[in-house]
VEXKE-294953 format. One record per residue (C-alpha): residue in three letters; x, y, z. Coordinates in steps of 0.05 Angstrom, whole numbers, plus 32768, in hexadecimal, padded with zeros to 4 digits. Each point is the difference from the previous one (the first is absolute). Last residue first. Layout:
code;u;v;w
ALA;X;Y;Z
...
***
This chain:
code;u;v;w
GLY;6F23;8F63;7798
TRP;801B;7FE2;7FC0
TRP;8031;8010;7FC9
HIS;8030;8030;801F
ALA;8029;8039;7FE3
PRO;8037;801E;802B
ILE;802E;803C;7FFF
ILE;8037;7FE0;8027
GLY;803D;8021;8020
ASN;7FE4;8017;8042
TRP;803B;7FF4;802D
THR;8035;7FE3;7FD1
GLY;8037;7FCB;8009
PRO;7FDD;7FC8;7FDA
VAL;7FC0;8014;7FDB
ARG;7FC4;7FE5;8025
ILE;7FCE;7FC8;7FF6
ILE;7FF4;7FE3;8046
GLY;7FC2;8025;8019
MET;7FD8;8036;7FDE
ILE;800F;7FE5;7FBA
GLN;7FF6;7FB8;8018
MET;7FBD;800F;8021
GLY;7FE8;8024;7FC1
GLY;8012;7FC4;7FD6
GLY;8038;800A;7FCE
VAL;801E;802F;7FCD
ALA;803C;802B;800F
CYS;8007;8046;7FE6
ASP;8046;8015;8014
ARG;8026;8039;801E
LYS;8048;8001;8019
GLY;8021;7FED;7FBF
LEU;7FE5;803E;7FDD
ASP;802C;802D;802A
PRO;7FDB;8043;7FFC
ASP;800D;8011;804A
THR;7FE0;8040;8019
TYR;7FBE;7FFF;7FD8
ASN;8003;7FB8;7FE9
ALA;7FCB;7FE4;8030
LEU;7FDB;8042;7FF7
VAL;7FF3;7FF4;7FB7
VAL;7FE8;7FB8;8009
LEU;7FD7;8017;803C
ALA;7FDC;8034;7FD6
SER;7FED;7FCB;7FCD
PHE;7FE3;7FD6;8038
ARG;7FDB;803D;8019
ASP;7FDD;8006;7FBD
PRO;7FF3;7FB5;7FFB
ASP;7FDE;7FFC;8045
VAL;8029;7FF3;803F
PHE;8006;7FD1;803C
LEU;8044;800F;801F
THR;802A;7FC9;801F
VAL;803C;8009;802E
SER;8033;7FC9;800B
LYS;802C;7FDF;8034
ILE;7FF6;8031;803A
ASP;802E;7FEC;8039
GLU;7FDA;8015;803D
GLN;8016;8023;8041
GLU;8021;8040;7FE7
PRO;7FD5;8000;7FC2
GLU;7FBF;7FFF;8028
ALA;7FC8;7FF4;7FCE
LEU;7FBC;801E;800E
ASP;8006;8034;7FC8
LEU;8012;7FC8;7FD0
PRO;7FBC;7FE0;800B
LYS;800A;7FB8;8015
VAL;8013;7FBC;7FE4
VAL;801E;7FCB;802E
VAL;8021;7FBF;7FEA
TYR;8003;7FD3;803D
HIS;802B;7FC8;801D
ALA;8044;801B;7FEB
PRO;803D;7FE2;7FDF
LEU;7FDE;8003;7FBC
ASP;7FFC;7FC3;7FD3
ARG;800E;801B;7FBA
MET;7FF5;7FE7;7FB9
ARG;8018;8034;7FCF
LEU;7FDB;7FF5;7FC0
VAL;8030;7FEB;7FC9
GLU;7FE9;7FB7;8001
LEU;7FB7;8014;8007
PHE;8004;8029;7FC0
ARG;8023;7FC6;7FDC
LYS;7FC8;7FD2;8015
ALA;7FCD;8031;7FE6
VAL;8023;8001;7FBC
ASP;7FFD;7FB4;7FFF
ALA;7FB7;8001;8013
SER;7FF2;802B;7FC4
LYS;7FF6;8047;7FE9
LEU;7FFB;8022;8044
TYR;7FC6;8025;8020
ARG;7FCE;7FCE;7FE6
GLU;7FDB;7FFA;8043
GLY;7FEF;7FB7;7FF4
GLN;7FC2;7FE0;7FE3
LEU;8000;7FC3;802E
PHE;8016;8022;8040
ASP;7FD2;803B;7FF2
ASP;7FC5;7FD1;7FF6
THR;8010;7FDD;8042
ARG;8008;8042;8023
ARG;7FBA;8014;7FEA
ARG;7FE2;7FBD;8013
GLY;801F;7FFC;8045
GLY;7FCF;7FD0;8021
TRP;8033;7FCF;801C
ALA;7FE7;7FCC;7FCD
ALA;8013;8031;7FC9
MET;8048;8000;801A
GLU;8002;7FB4;7FFE
GLU;7FE7;8001;7FB8
SER;8034;8036;7FF0
ILE;8037;7FD3;801B
ARG;7FED;7FC9;7FCF
ARG;7FFD;8032;7FC6
GLY;8045;801A;8012
GLU;801D;7FBA;8004
GLU;7FE6;7FF1;7FBB
SER;801C;8042;7FE7
LEU;7FDB;8023;7FC7
GLU;7FD3;8027;8030
ASN;803A;8017;802C
GLY;8005;8047;7FE9
ASP;801F;8029;7FC8
ALA;8037;8024;8027
LEU;8001;8011;804A
PHE;7FD6;7FC2;800F
ARG;802E;7FD3;7FD7
CYS;803B;8018;8029
LEU;7FD8;7FF6;8041
GLY;7FEE;7FB9;7FEE
GLU;8048;7FF0;7FF0
ILE;8017;8020;8041
GLY;7FD1;7FD5;8029
GLY;7FC0;7FE3;7FE3
PRO;7FD5;802A;802F
PHE;8030;8034;801D
ALA;8023;7FE7;803F
ASP;8044;7FFF;7FDD
HIS;7FF7;804A;7FF2
CYS;8007;8012;804A
ASN;804C;8006;7FFC
GLY;8011;802C;803B
LEU;7FDE;803A;8022
GLY;801E;8036;7FD4
LEU;7FC0;8029;7FF8
GLY;7FFA;7FEC;7FB7
VAL;8009;7FB7;8011
GLY;7FC8;8001;8033
GLY;7FD4;8029;7FD2
GLY;800B;7FD0;7FC7
TRP;7FE7;7FC8;802C
CYS;7FC4;8026;8018
GLY;7FE9;8025;803F
TYR;8041;800A;8025
THR;7FE4;7FED;8044
GLN;8023;7FC0;8016
ARG;8047;8014;7FEF
ASP;7FF5;8047;801A
PHE;7FDD;803E;7FE7
ALA;7FF0;8043;8021
GLY;7FD6;803C;7FED
ILE;7FFC;8046;801F
ARG;7FC4;802C;7FF0
GLY;8004;8045;7FDE
LYS;7FBF;7FF8;7FDB
ALA;8012;8005;7FB6
ALA;804A;7FEC;8000
VAL;7FFB;7FCD;8038
THR;7FC0;7FE3;7FE2
ALA;8022;7FFD;7FBC
PHE;803C;7FDA;801D
VAL;7FCF;7FCF;801F
SER;7FDC;7FF7;7FBE
VAL;8043;7FF4;7FDE
VAL;800C;7FC4;802B
CYS;7FC2;7FDE;7FE5
GLY;7FDE;7FCD;802D
TRP;7FF8;7FB6;800A
ARG;7FFB;7FE3;8046
GLY;8036;7FD6;8022
PRO;8005;802D;803D
LYS;7FCD;8039;7FFE
PHE;801A;803B;7FD8
GLN;801E;8038;8028
ILE;7FEF;8047;8016
SER;802C;8024;8032
GLY;7FE3;801B;8041
LYS;803F;7FF5;8028
PRO;803C;7FF4;7FD3
ALA;800E;7FB7;7FED
ALA;803F;7FE6;8021
ASP;8045;7FED;7FE7
ALA;8001;8039;7FCD
TRP;8012;800F;7FB8
THR;7FEF;8041;7FDD
LEU;7FD8;8018;7FC4
ALA;7FEB;804A;7FFB
VAL;7FC1;8014;7FDC
ALA;7FF7;8048;7FE6
HIS;7FBC;8015;8018
THR;7FCA;8015;7FCE
LYS;7FF0;8041;7FDC
LEU;8045;8008;7FE0
GLY;800A;8048;7FE9
ILE;803B;7FEE;7FD3
ALA;8032;8029;8028
ASP;7FE4;7FEB;8043
ALA;8007;7FB6;7FF0
LEU;8047;800C;7FE6
LYS;8012;8027;803E
SER;7FEB;7FC4;8029
VAL;7FF9;8013;8049
MET;8019;7FD6;803A
GLY;7FE6;7FFB;8047
SER;800A;8020;8044
GLY;800B;8046;7FE5
THR;7FBC;8018;8018
ASP;7FEC;8011;7FB9
ALA;8003;7FB6;7FEC
ARG;7FC8;7FF2;8032
GLY;7FD3;802C;7FD6
LYS;7FFB;7FC9;7FCC
ALA;7FCC;7FE1;802D
PHE;7FFF;7FBA;801E
SER;7FC0;7FEE;8023
HIS;7FFC;7FDC;8043
SER;7FCB;7FCD;800E
ASP;802A;7FC6;7FEA
ASP;8010;7FE4;8045
GLY;801F;7FBB;7FFE
SER;800C;7FD7;7FC1
SER;7FD1;800A;7FC6
THR;7FE4;7FCA;7FD2
LEU;7FF9;7FFC;7FB5
THR;7FE0;7FC3;7FE0
GLY;7FC1;8022;7FE6
ASP;8009;7FE3;7FBB
ALA;803C;802D;7FF2
MET;7FDD;8041;8011
***
């Protein structure tokens, strides 16, 4: 996973079973039960220390934040991120670890072109791509030149970044864990993520309005998976976003 850059802190020999929720020491998602979710609901919290046995990327190494969330959901592990182990620039921003976009090759302008139609027509972009190729990252170089094409133009991408909530959290770590391992009396859970297929997604849309059909409290935001699971939230609501993400 993620180019083999994951490490584990402390003892990771234990396994985390959903059965722990039955002891009353953790939380249970009624939504997850209602839709027959086969994986763990993933809770996101902040902490000043990485939990024992948590998995992390190696400092300064590339990795996909979504892959850690997926490992938590599928295998019941605990993951942790800090300002040296957020995997990628977008991941750092998405987790609320400050403005990491400036470190993207070519800065904000290079990122905006990357999200749109690429850096191939930019003289600076072509120069940077040659440096990237020299590092041995041919695939990433091609992606950098061709662009992800999620947004119509670099100008549209710039507008997206302007409205994206940039946050620098007052904690050292962002921790993701199975919801049934969360301790609500000791932890402030910031968000809960469910990995679902299209049928279960439709069910969630219905259930999100089941007791409170206020259309202003639900939304379908577009963004990177790490942003959807991290900093993009509807103000004043607990689980107010029905998300759609474009990578991860």
